[in-house]
Backbone as CSV, one residue per row, in Angstrom:
resi,resn,N_x,N_y,N_z,CA_x,CA_y,CA_z,C_x,C_y,C_z
1,MET,80.731,101.397,63.231,80.822,100.891,61.747,81.107,101.404,60.331
2,ARG,82.757,101.072,60.346,83.095,101.766,59.091,82.022,101.846,57.510
3,PRO,81.984,103.074,57.207,81.241,102.499,55.888,82.506,102.491,54.983
4,THR,81.581,102.276,53.742,82.589,101.885,52.538,81.729,102.316,51.377
5,LEU,82.713,103.836,50.440,82.047,104.484,49.287,82.949,103.684,47.980
6,TYR,82.368,103.052,47.004,81.860,103.258,45.996,82.536,104.354,44.863
7,ILE,83.002,103.834,44.224,83.031,105.216,43.165,83.745,104.824,41.711
8,GLY,83.259,105.154,41.368,84.393,105.270,39.999,85.351,105.926,39.559
9,ASN,86.627,105.935,37.913,87.240,106.594,37.791,87.396,108.144,38.269
10,LYS,88.213,108.243,39.359,88.043,109.807,40.044,89.082,111.035,38.824
11,ASN,89.346,110.544,37.532,89.599,110.865,36.380,88.595,112.175,35.675
12,TYR,86.873,111.235,36.411,85.619,110.972,35.063,84.747,111.078,35.865
13,SER,84.589,110.574,37.528,83.774,111.098,37.965,82.664,111.586,39.468
14,SER,82.717,112.272,38.019,82.372,114.416,39.192,81.361,113.753,40.063
15,TRP,80.060,113.340,40.183,78.963,112.626,40.769,79.792,111.682,41.850
16,SER,80.531,111.115,41.665,81.740,109.713,42.527,82.294,111.269,44.197
17,MET,82.714,112.649,43.154,84.080,112.785,43.465,83.297,114.089,44.719
18,ARG,81.842,114.081,44.342,81.232,114.891,45.453,80.978,114.388,47.032
19,PRO,79.758,113.461,46.740,79.822,112.648,48.637,81.486,112.343,48.664
20,TRP,82.361,111.432,48.001,84.195,111.225,49.162,84.118,113.118,49.252
21,LEU,84.156,114.022,48.259,84.485,115.092,49.535,84.089,115.541,50.796
22,ALA,82.012,114.734,50.515,81.691,115.737,51.981,82.225,114.428,52.821
23,LEU,82.598,113.262,52.850,82.325,112.956,53.882,84.482,112.441,54.212
24,ARG,84.835,113.514,53.332,86.883,113.921,54.032,86.567,115.427,54.165
25,TRP,85.786,116.040,54.229,85.552,117.008,54.264,84.965,117.225,56.495
26,ALA,83.704,116.101,56.055,82.992,115.143,57.326,84.210,115.177,58.709
27,GLY,85.598,113.959,58.452,86.393,113.878,58.868,85.555,112.182,59.055
28,ILE,84.832,111.848,58.453,84.801,110.443,58.570,85.116,109.932,58.490
29,ASP,85.861,109.098,58.649,86.677,107.661,58.422,85.930,106.507,58.116
30,PHE,87.010,106.308,56.604,85.523,105.652,55.051,85.876,104.850,54.509
31,GLU,86.203,103.124,54.202,86.855,102.562,52.811,86.247,102.774,51.747
32,GLU,87.526,103.162,50.893,86.946,103.599,49.418,87.399,102.788,48.717
33,ILE,86.128,102.191,47.344,86.327,101.044,46.369,86.512,102.002,45.095
34,THR,87.484,101.880,44.236,86.874,102.245,42.440,86.915,101.191,42.205
35,ILE,85.901,101.578,41.140,85.833,100.674,40.128,85.840,101.122,39.014
36,PRO,86.454,100.262,38.153,86.332,101.003,37.272,85.866,101.733,35.988
37,LEU,84.617,102.693,35.548,84.079,102.306,34.836,84.120,101.968,33.098
38,GLY,83.316,102.256,31.603,83.839,101.443,30.825,83.211,100.002,30.502
39,GLY,83.210,100.088,29.171,83.554,98.408,28.750,82.011,98.269,28.681
40,VAL,81.431,96.281,28.527,80.421,96.128,28.689,78.827,97.190,29.699
41,GLY,78.097,97.843,28.966,77.316,97.777,30.022,77.613,99.985,30.080
42,TYR,78.574,100.430,29.987,78.948,101.350,29.878,77.733,102.665,29.820
43,GLY,77.463,103.552,30.648,76.258,104.678,30.348,74.922,103.432,30.084
44,LYS,74.933,103.348,30.681,73.790,102.572,30.418,72.790,101.339,32.132
45,SER,73.706,102.078,32.562,73.777,101.602,34.347,73.794,100.284,34.473
46,ARG,74.193,98.824,33.693,75.110,97.522,33.385,75.807,97.029,33.766
47,ILE,76.987,97.712,33.837,78.289,97.228,34.624,78.465,96.290,35.849
48,PRO,78.421,95.535,35.387,78.562,94.783,36.300,78.769,94.426,37.475
49,ALA,79.816,94.907,38.023,80.392,95.275,39.143,79.908,96.698,39.750
50,VAL,79.280,97.434,39.194,78.189,98.487,39.465,76.889,97.708,40.433
51,ARG,76.763,96.721,39.340,75.471,96.439,39.985,75.362,95.581,41.275
52,ALA,76.718,95.174,41.158,77.099,93.923,42.375,76.871,94.410,43.945
53,VAL,77.074,95.690,43.421,77.360,96.989,45.257,76.337,97.998,44.986
54,SER,75.799,97.958,44.140,74.663,99.453,44.258,72.968,99.479,43.259
55,PRO,72.374,99.302,43.726,70.946,99.129,43.421,70.415,99.941,41.446
56,SER,70.625,100.914,42.048,70.649,101.806,40.833,71.435,101.588,39.549
57,GLY,72.595,100.226,40.113,73.745,100.480,39.013,74.456,102.171,38.556
58,ARG,74.504,102.900,39.441,75.895,103.492,39.241,76.375,103.686,40.287
59,VAL,77.217,104.299,40.390,78.459,105.277,42.135,78.221,106.618,41.699
60,PRO,78.027,106.888,43.012,78.405,106.512,43.807,77.296,105.381,44.726
61,ALA,77.865,104.655,45.671,77.334,103.763,46.307,78.392,104.419,47.949
62,LEU,77.131,103.907,48.765,78.201,103.912,50.869,77.516,102.912,51.059
63,ARG,78.414,102.249,51.384,77.694,101.184,52.514,78.033,101.518,53.774
64,ILE,76.844,101.250,53.817,76.995,101.024,56.248,76.088,100.135,56.779
65,GLY,77.130,98.848,56.618,76.208,97.667,57.881,76.073,96.736,55.938
66,ASP,74.342,96.391,55.952,73.838,96.148,55.512,73.098,97.352,54.482
67,THR,73.109,98.367,54.780,72.108,98.843,54.050,73.146,100.413,52.677
68,VAL,72.931,100.021,51.634,73.384,101.173,50.873,72.279,102.260,49.779
69,ILE,73.307,103.209,50.567,72.676,104.669,50.018,73.374,105.048,48.705
70,TYR,72.380,104.561,47.591,72.841,104.890,46.083,72.504,106.091,45.462
71,ASP,72.577,107.227,45.770,72.878,108.397,45.364,73.939,109.767,46.096
72,SER,74.140,110.248,44.877,75.062,111.981,45.699,74.807,111.763,46.481
73,LEU,74.068,112.713,46.354,72.309,113.624,47.516,72.009,112.969,48.346
74,GLY,71.878,111.993,48.449,71.516,111.115,49.406,72.699,110.392,50.788
75,ILE,74.149,109.873,50.360,75.127,110.086,50.579,75.506,111.526,51.547
76,ALA,75.698,113.012,50.147,75.465,113.655,50.850,74.747,113.685,52.235
77,GLU,73.351,114.457,51.826,72.999,114.891,52.919,72.976,114.063,54.595
78,TRP,73.494,111.836,54.651,74.002,110.942,55.359,74.624,112.103,56.020
79,VAL,75.594,112.545,55.434,77.270,112.862,55.399,76.485,113.762,56.407
80,VAL,76.248,115.212,55.694,75.761,116.508,56.744,74.831,116.023,58.298
81,GLU,74.100,114.988,58.208,73.526,114.390,59.709,73.789,114.258,60.485
82,GLN,75.407,113.693,60.163,77.146,113.267,60.898,78.107,114.355,61.411
83,ALA,77.320,115.358,60.256,78.530,116.915,60.174,78.010,118.133,60.248
84,PRO,77.373,118.448,60.968,76.343,119.621,60.254,76.413,121.468,59.406
85,THR,77.574,121.062,60.167,78.700,122.219,59.894,78.871,123.093,58.110
86,LEU,78.525,120.918,57.606,78.518,121.750,56.064,77.358,122.466,55.770
87,TYR,76.746,122.811,56.024,75.804,123.449,55.741,75.198,124.871,56.839
88,PRO,75.460,126.186,56.590,75.408,127.214,57.312,74.408,126.530,58.260
89,ALA,75.041,127.700,59.501,74.509,127.633,60.653,72.344,127.948,60.375
90,ASP,72.952,130.010,59.433,71.321,130.279,59.882,70.523,129.341,59.012
91,PRO,68.824,129.524,59.191,67.877,128.879,58.165,67.852,129.107,56.959
92,LEU,68.116,130.922,56.378,67.728,130.453,55.533,68.983,130.541,54.600
93,ASP,70.398,130.951,55.300,71.151,130.490,54.571,71.750,129.220,54.228
94,ARG,71.050,128.565,55.282,71.260,126.767,55.213,69.989,126.121,53.941
95,ALA,68.652,126.842,53.781,67.888,126.561,53.092,68.762,126.998,51.360
96,LEU,69.420,128.629,50.835,70.263,128.844,49.960,70.941,127.953,49.680
97,CYS,71.899,126.987,50.427,72.957,126.806,50.251,72.247,124.590,49.883
98,ARG,70.756,124.777,50.782,70.649,123.649,49.408,69.600,123.307,48.456
99,SER,69.564,124.173,47.796,68.725,124.924,47.012,69.826,125.269,45.959
100,ALA,71.745,125.626,46.365,72.669,125.056,45.325,73.244,124.249,45.440
101,VAL,73.037,123.770,45.972,73.406,121.632,45.846,71.765,121.031,44.923
102,ALA,70.813,121.536,44.914,69.761,120.858,44.358,69.960,121.370,43.013
103,GLU,70.528,122.470,42.830,70.263,123.328,41.553,71.413,122.269,40.565
104,MET,72.661,122.581,41.476,74.020,121.269,40.636,72.973,119.783,40.013
105,HIS,72.269,118.877,41.415,71.898,117.796,41.247,71.157,117.495,40.040
106,SER,70.221,118.218,39.952,69.405,118.147,39.363,69.468,118.712,37.550
107,GLY,70.964,119.762,37.819,70.250,120.963,36.889,71.757,120.589,36.188
108,PHE,71.980,121.384,34.649,72.690,121.612,33.836,73.617,120.350,33.038
109,ALA,71.943,119.899,32.552,72.616,118.525,31.685,73.151,118.852,29.843
110,ALA,73.485,120.159,29.590,74.168,120.570,28.519,75.139,120.775,29.081
111,LEU,75.884,121.397,30.183,77.188,121.725,30.552,77.648,120.037,31.086
112,ARG,76.952,119.227,31.549,77.654,118.227,31.664,77.875,117.231,30.552
113,ARG,77.335,117.250,29.365,77.182,116.937,27.708,78.179,117.225,27.627
114,ASP,78.517,118.367,27.448,79.232,119.150,26.392,81.191,119.112,26.691
115,LEU,80.601,119.716,28.304,82.443,119.805,28.795,82.309,118.802,30.210
116,SER,82.822,117.416,29.144,82.078,116.050,30.864,83.585,115.810,31.315
117,MET,84.124,115.554,32.995,84.673,116.367,33.909,85.521,114.892,33.452
118,ASN,87.401,115.354,32.853,88.161,114.385,32.512,89.480,115.366,33.377
119,ILE,90.309,115.608,34.523,90.984,116.132,35.035,92.155,116.006,34.798
120,ARG,92.570,115.080,33.990,93.914,115.543,33.572,93.914,115.647,32.010
121,ARG,93.070,116.033,31.461,93.215,116.757,30.026,93.231,118.260,30.161
122,ARG,93.742,119.240,29.116,93.341,120.760,28.915,93.484,120.807,27.853
123,VAL,92.389,120.918,27.819,92.053,121.642,25.872,91.937,122.774,25.443
124,THR,92.807,122.973,24.280,92.624,124.348,23.869,91.337,125.510,23.356
125,PRO,91.227,126.172,24.117,89.545,127.108,24.207,89.229,126.873,22.788
126,ARG,87.639,126.393,22.735,87.589,126.838,21.670,87.104,128.145,20.910
127,ALA,87.520,127.718,19.532,87.709,129.002,18.749,85.709,129.769,18.119
128,TRP,85.473,128.938,18.259,83.623,128.826,17.621,83.026,128.846,18.855
129,PRO,81.324,129.294,19.297,80.961,129.551,20.512,80.637,127.965,20.700
130,TRP,79.936,128.647,22.172,79.210,126.927,22.477,77.720,126.802,22.197
131,PRO,76.848,125.781,22.176,75.915,125.558,21.703,75.378,126.806,22.667
132,ASP,73.864,126.684,22.194,73.019,127.892,23.527,72.565,127.318,24.492
133,ASP,72.650,125.687,24.657,72.599,125.474,25.829,73.542,125.806,26.936
134,VAL,74.683,124.540,26.587,75.503,125.129,27.158,76.581,126.621,27.576
135,ARG,76.679,127.451,26.515,76.701,128.459,27.402,75.270,129.004,28.336
136,SER,74.373,128.629,28.171,72.969,129.270,29.309,73.401,128.201,30.656
137,ASP,73.845,127.492,30.230,74.735,126.967,32.167,75.798,126.980,32.169
138,ILE,76.515,127.744,31.938,77.909,128.104,32.006,77.870,129.678,32.866
139,GLU,76.552,130.740,31.742,75.856,132.081,32.301,75.661,131.960,33.786
140,ARG,74.724,131.083,33.393,74.414,130.155,35.221,74.965,129.911,36.126
141,VAL,76.445,128.999,35.611,76.844,128.961,37.350,78.053,130.154,37.616
142,LEU,78.307,131.613,36.546,78.877,131.717,36.379,78.529,133.124,37.215
143,GLU,76.494,133.357,37.146,76.065,134.146,38.025,75.365,134.144,39.101
144,ALA,75.163,132.471,39.349,74.767,132.034,40.618,76.291,132.008,41.766
145,TRP,77.704,131.389,41.718,78.692,131.765,41.828,78.778,133.215,42.558
146,THR,79.181,134.567,41.284,78.946,135.626,41.016,78.479,136.244,42.827
147,HIS,76.999,135.300,42.671,76.210,135.745,43.558,76.484,135.394,44.905
148,TRP,76.902,134.479,45.045,76.268,133.628,46.366,78.395,134.020,47.043
149,ARG,79.909,134.766,46.575,80.746,135.141,47.122,80.078,136.786,46.932
150,GLY,79.373,137.129,46.185,79.221,139.364,46.390,78.353,138.441,48.422
151,ARG,77.764,137.738,48.127,76.757,137.413,49.456,77.778,137.333,50.499
152,TYR,78.502,136.464,50.450,78.809,135.384,52.169,80.549,135.542,51.959
153,GLY,81.197,136.661,50.893,82.669,136.194,50.462,83.535,136.958,51.947
154,ALA,82.403,138.048,52.867,82.988,138.318,53.721,83.430,137.568,54.933
155,ALA,82.700,136.052,55.352,83.213,135.023,55.958,83.767,134.031,55.458
156,GLY,84.522,135.029,54.268,85.295,133.134,53.703,85.532,132.917,52.231
157,PRO,86.152,131.868,52.472,86.394,131.858,50.851,85.976,131.276,50.432
158,PHE,84.863,130.145,50.518,84.413,129.159,49.381,82.463,130.003,49.711
159,LEU,81.987,129.461,48.570,80.818,130.184,47.782,79.456,130.667,49.101
160,PHE,79.255,129.477,50.189,78.924,130.893,51.571,80.157,130.908,52.350
161,GLY,81.086,131.376,51.720,81.728,132.086,53.530,82.542,130.611,53.905
162,ALA,81.675,129.435,55.341,83.085,129.021,54.809,82.360,127.663,54.424
163,ARG,83.497,126.612,54.032,83.118,125.518,53.209,82.184,124.670,53.397
164,THR,81.319,124.349,52.911,80.041,123.818,52.601,79.412,122.848,51.925
165,LEU,78.443,121.102,51.956,78.772,120.860,50.684,77.837,121.488,49.130
166,ALA,77.948,122.553,49.295,77.454,123.366,47.279,79.378,123.160,47.443
167,ASP,80.271,123.480,48.269,81.181,123.935,47.942,81.376,121.947,47.100
168,ALA,81.844,121.333,47.456,81.082,119.569,47.281,80.874,119.200,46.340
169,PHE,80.085,119.885,45.582,78.465,119.984,44.540,79.486,120.611,43.149
170,TYR,80.117,121.478,43.832,80.168,122.420,42.320,81.955,122.654,42.537
171,ALA,82.288,121.212,43.200,84.245,122.001,42.662,84.329,120.465,41.972
172,PRO,83.450,119.426,41.047,84.279,119.220,39.288,83.768,120.472,38.494
173,VAL,82.776,120.960,38.944,82.267,122.182,37.839,83.958,122.968,37.794
174,CYS,84.761,123.287,38.729,85.360,124.584,38.308,86.555,123.260,37.788
175,THR,86.500,122.255,38.055,88.189,120.990,37.302,87.452,120.548,36.021
176,ARG,86.249,121.157,35.339,85.197,121.112,33.827,85.595,123.104,33.184
177,PHE,85.559,123.653,33.610,85.612,125.012,33.618,87.310,125.005,32.717
178,ARG,88.567,124.807,33.936,90.119,124.138,33.762,89.977,123.407,32.693
179,THR,89.445,122.419,32.299,89.963,121.395,31.081,89.759,121.935,29.817
180,TYR,88.253,123.013,29.544,88.075,123.523,28.641,88.662,124.632,28.229
181,GLY,89.425,125.066,28.999,90.060,126.480,29.269,88.133,127.854,29.452
182,VAL,87.152,127.827,29.813,85.893,128.370,29.769,86.714,129.938,30.430
183,ALA,86.900,131.114,29.534,86.946,132.373,30.387,86.206,132.068,31.086
184,LEU,87.074,132.732,32.924,86.502,133.281,33.817,86.556,134.400,34.204
185,PRO,85.751,135.100,35.199,85.668,136.486,35.662,86.609,136.863,37.556
186,PRO,87.223,137.688,37.141,87.372,137.613,38.485,87.264,136.387,39.453
187,VAL,86.263,137.214,40.274,86.137,136.750,41.401,85.472,134.730,41.539
188,VAL,85.038,134.972,40.219,84.928,133.312,40.256,86.103,132.658,39.614
189,ALA,87.697,133.212,39.231,88.575,131.814,39.306,89.258,131.972,40.740
190,ALA,89.000,132.819,41.341,89.510,133.310,42.326,88.039,131.807,43.232
191,TYR,87.576,132.472,43.016,87.346,130.650,43.957,87.248,129.803,43.924
192,CYS,87.114,129.628,42.592,88.379,127.659,41.200,89.403,127.695,42.003
193,ASP,90.474,128.909,42.482,91.214,128.916,43.311,91.975,128.269,43.856
194,THR,90.499,128.157,45.215,90.187,128.233,46.902,90.042,126.649,46.392
195,ILE,89.033,126.445,46.334,88.954,125.400,45.362,90.533,124.476,45.140
196,PHE,90.787,124.704,43.940,92.001,123.966,43.735,93.928,123.624,44.504
197,THR,93.540,124.653,45.281,94.856,124.587,47.066,93.713,123.820,48.052
198,ASP,92.621,123.509,47.964,92.115,122.601,48.718,92.497,120.952,49.213
199,ALA,92.875,120.741,50.737,93.723,119.317,50.505,93.169,118.257,49.850
200,ASP,91.626,117.937,49.834,91.456,117.178,50.109,90.608,117.050,47.865
201,VAL,90.733,118.319,47.811,90.345,118.252,46.207,92.280,118.317,45.728
202,ARG,92.996,118.409,46.487,94.055,117.793,45.606,94.454,117.040,45.374
203,ALA,94.449,116.283,46.898,94.428,114.295,46.367,93.322,113.655,46.068
204,TRP,92.142,114.402,45.421,91.339,113.797,44.458,91.965,113.695,43.106
205,GLU,92.164,114.971,43.080,93.358,114.593,41.524,94.276,113.938,41.563
206,GLN,95.240,114.001,42.255,96.271,113.339,42.854,95.914,111.922,42.479
207,GLY,94.315,111.844,42.229,94.479,109.871,42.644,94.212,109.908,40.950
208,ALA,93.123,111.003,40.178,92.621,111.240,39.194,94.363,110.654,38.302
209,VAL,96.138,111.606,38.701,96.429,111.680,37.803,96.783,109.943,37.812
210,ALA,97.467,109.368,38.643,97.344,107.867,39.130,97.685,107.069,38.592
211,GLU,95.418,107.186,37.962,94.789,106.609,37.543,95.561,105.405,36.473
212,PRO,95.108,103.781,35.875,95.397,103.343,34.887,94.835,104.110,34.182
213,TRP,93.452,104.078,34.252,92.304,103.633,33.540,92.413,104.057,32.955
214,SER,91.431,104.651,31.708,91.141,105.927,30.697,89.518,105.240,29.807
215,ILE,88.582,105.655,29.356,88.112,106.046,28.635,87.935,106.282,26.919
216,PRO,88.072,105.922,25.982,88.404,106.238,25.264,87.481,107.547,24.093
217,GLU,86.365,106.875,24.165,84.837,107.798,23.687,84.562,109.086,24.524
218,THR,85.305,108.616,25.833,85.276,110.403,26.701,86.989,111.423,26.273
219,ASP,87.895,110.822,26.031,88.895,111.150,26.229,89.390,111.997,24.256
220,ALA,88.664,111.806,23.619,88.324,112.004,22.297,87.791,112.575,22.303
221,LEU,86.568,113.918,23.007,86.186,114.403,22.825,86.718,116.158,22.532
222,TYR,86.352,117.040,22.393,87.259,118.209,21.651,88.597,118.302,21.496
223,ALA,89.148,117.263,21.000,90.323,116.606,20.607,91.104,117.306,19.781
């Protein structure tokens, strides 16, 4: 049975990007349907086209037969059950990788608020400091990535050596750092370069560039 993944605009929807990458990396054949975000109900989980396919009123949502998995982490965990290599084989490494995914899923609210995903944009780096909560989020991401690369770097170029679900969840953060010109230490910059050269990440970004839709209130941030 071929699953259907409902996603938002590729330029803006970081949560859609995460399970989309997981499905692609797992080699699972799926249909992709984009629902443009914005307009009536946007920001309130009340967009009619989204409500029609997702009980939460949010995307991504994955339909498999008559079942809808309506959260990015839920979708990603289903994917890993089909492709276990998206988590490390060692139990402790696997638990740490799950912790990394969970931290991204539940945290970094200030970073998401002030560095909203916008793949097409490049903003002149700020001449004034980020708010304290944003700076704290950025510093935590840099600290975590540096730690994981130091611990697992000998096994490969991704956060846990080989490509895992953690990379799918943090890939949108690489795009945010690039969009807003966040200064990165060399080890973190090298990791982001690895993400940007991944064939599926490139395919997502090409789709974002080709999209005809925009969300003006998002595009106006830090103009």
